[in-house]
C-alpha positions in Angstrom: 51.7 -18.6 32.8 51.5 -18.9 29.5 53.1 -22.2 28.6 54.8 -23.7 25.0 53.2 -26.6 23.6 56.5 -28.9 23.7 58.1 -27.6 26.6 60.6 -30.4 26.7 61.9 -29.4 22.9 60.2 -26.8 21.9 60.0 -25.9 18.0 61.5 -22.8 16.5 59.1 -22.4 13.5 60.9 -20.1 11.1 58.3 -19.9 7.8 55.7 -21.9 6.4 53.9 -22.9 2.7 50.7 -24.8 2.2 50.1 -27.1 4.9 53.7 -27.4 6.0 55.9 -25.3 8.8 59.5 -25.6 9.0 61.9 -25.3 11.9 65.2 -23.3 11.6 67.2 -26.7 10.8 64.5 -27.1 7.7 62.6 -29.9 9.0 59.2 -29.8 7.6 56.1 -30.4 10.3 52.5 -31.1 8.7 50.2 -27.9 10.5 47.4 -29.6 12.2 47.2 -26.7 14.6 46.9 -23.3 13.0 44.1 -22.4 11.2 45.4 -23.1 7.7 42.8 -25.7 6.9 41.1 -23.7 4.2 44.1 -22.0 2.2 47.3 -23.3 3.7 50.2 -20.8 4.5 51.6 -18.4 2.4 48.6 -19.1 -0.5 49.7 -16.4 -3.5 46.0 -15.4 -3.6 45.4 -14.5 0.1 49.0 -12.4 0.0 47.9 -10.3 -3.4 44.7 -9.8 -1.7 46.2 -8.8 1.5 48.7 -6.7 0.1 46.3 -5.0 -2.0 44.3 -4.3 1.3 46.9 -2.8 3.1 48.0 -0.5 0.6 44.5 1.2 1.1 43.9 0.9 4.2 45.2 -1.3 7.3 43.0 -0.6 10.6 40.4 -2.9 11.9 36.6 -2.7 11.9 36.1 -0.5 14.2 35.8 2.7 11.4 33.4 2.6 8.7 34.6 1.5 5.4 32.6 0.6 2.1 34.0 -2.7 2.0 32.9 -3.7 5.2 29.4 -3.5 4.1 30.1 -4.7 0.3 31.6 -7.9 1.8 28.5 -8.1 4.7 26.4 -8.3 1.4 28.7 -10.7 -0.3 28.4 -13.0 2.5 24.5 -12.5 3.1 23.7 -13.0 -0.4 24.8 -16.8 -0.3 23.1 -17.5 3.3 19.5 -18.1 4.5 17.6 -14.6 4.5 17.2 -15.8 8.7 21.0 -15.3 8.7 21.1 -11.8 7.4 23.2 -9.8 10.0 26.8 -10.0 10.0 29.1 -9.2 13.1 32.8 -8.7 12.2 35.3 -9.1 15.3 39.3 -9.8 15.3 39.6 -12.6 16.8 37.9 -16.1 17.5 38.3 -14.9 21.3 36.2 -11.7 20.8 34.0 -14.0 18.5 33.0 -16.4 21.0 32.5 -13.3 23.6 30.2 -11.8 21.7 28.2 -15.4 20.8 27.8 -15.4 24.3 26.7 -12.0 25.1 24.1 -12.3 22.4 22.9 -16.0 23.6 22.3 -14.6 27.4 20.7 -11.5 25.9 18.6 -13.4 24.1 17.7 -16.2 26.4 18.1 -14.6 29.6 20.0 -17.1 31.1 23.9 -16.9 32.5 24.7 -20.5 32.0 26.9 -21.8 29.7 27.7 -25.7 29.3 31.1 -26.1 27.0 33.6 -28.9 26.5 37.5 -29.0 26.8 
């Protein structure tokens, strides 16, 4: 039941750099869909940081590790005191699910309004 974005003429993207993606024929596309607005694809700093972390430990946040605490402290130091709690999740879907659960628990209501 999952549909490809371009059902009539699907793109086969094989690599990306900065804000661009490239198909199997070398055609360049401006990426307006993926989450690359901050640093782009294949950013050397992100690759270096990810490689360094994966050389040490490659897992999700279900296990305790000092880096999680240190990151939470660095992050909350930039925010107002009321925003002093961090929840680390795996994806946008998990973040949305957690936000709904927290809101429902806090307000005691089950109703949700959403935009398509």
